[in-house]
C-alpha positions as CSV (number, residue, x, y, z in Angstrom):
1,L,-0.1,0.0,0.0
2,D,3.0,2.3,-0.1
3,G,2.1,5.4,-2.1
4,E,-1.5,4.4,-2.3
5,V,-4.5,6.6,-1.2
6,V,-6.0,5.0,1.8
7,K,-9.0,5.4,4.3
8,I,-8.1,4.1,7.8
9,P,-10.0,4.2,11.1
10,G,-8.6,4.8,14.5
11,F,-8.2,7.1,17.4
12,M,-6.3,10.5,17.7
13,V,-3.4,10.7,20.1
14,P,-2.2,14.5,19.7
15,L,1.5,15.0,19.7
16,E,1.0,18.8,20.3
17,D,0.2,20.9,23.4
18,E,-2.5,22.8,21.6
19,L,-5.6,21.0,22.8
20,K,-8.1,22.5,20.2
21,N,-6.3,22.0,17.0
22,V,-3.6,19.5,15.9
23,S,-1.5,19.0,12.8
24,E,0.5,16.0,14.0
25,F,-0.9,12.9,15.8
26,L,-0.7,9.2,16.1
27,L,-3.6,7.2,14.8
28,V,-3.9,4.1,17.1
29,P,-6.3,1.2,17.0
30,T,-7.9,1.7,20.5
31,P,-9.1,4.7,22.6
32,Q,-7.1,3.5,25.6
33,A,-3.8,4.2,23.7
34,C,-1.9,7.1,25.1
35,I,1.8,8.2,25.2
36,H,1.7,7.8,29.1
37,V,1.2,4.0,28.8
38,P,3.0,1.4,26.6
39,A,2.4,2.3,23.1
40,P,0.7,-0.2,20.7
41,P,3.1,-2.1,18.5
42,P,4.7,-0.2,15.6
43,N,2.6,-2.2,13.0
44,Q,-0.5,-0.7,14.8
45,M,0.4,2.9,14.7
46,L,0.4,5.6,12.1
47,Y,2.2,9.0,12.3
48,I,-0.2,11.5,10.7
49,K,0.8,14.9,9.6
50,M,-1.8,17.2,8.3
51,K,-1.4,19.9,5.7
52,E,-3.7,22.1,7.7
53,P,-4.5,21.8,11.5
54,V,-7.8,20.0,12.3
55,E,-10.0,20.0,15.4
56,T,-8.9,17.5,18.2
57,A,-11.0,14.4,18.2
58,Y,-12.0,12.5,21.3
59,G,-13.8,9.7,19.4
60,P,-13.2,7.4,16.5
61,I,-12.1,8.9,13.3
62,W,-11.2,8.0,9.5
63,V,-8.2,9.3,8.0
64,Y,-7.9,9.6,4.2
65,G,-4.8,10.3,2.4
66,K,-1.6,9.0,0.8
67,L,0.2,6.3,2.7
68,N,4.0,6.5,2.9
69,I,5.6,3.5,4.7
70,V,8.8,4.8,6.5
71,T,10.3,4.1,9.8
72,K,10.2,7.1,12.1
73,R,11.8,7.5,15.6
74,S,10.0,9.5,18.1
75,V,9.7,10.0,21.9
76,Y,6.0,9.3,21.4
77,G,6.3,5.8,20.0
C-alpha cells in the first residue's frame, strides 16, 4: 500500500500541546492508547501529519490520504 491513497479508522493521540487543533498525531487502534502508557506495536500506529490543522477528536475517526511507509523514531512511540 506504499504510495496508495487509503482510508483508515482509528483514534487520535495528539502530539502537540495545543488541545483545540492539531497538525500532527498518532492514529492508534484503541481509545485507551496514550503516550503515558505502553504504546501499541509499531505495526498498529500511524504517524499523521496534516497539511492544515484539524480539530482534536476524542472519538473514533477516519483518516484519508496517501500512505507512505517509512520508519520514524520519536519519543512518542
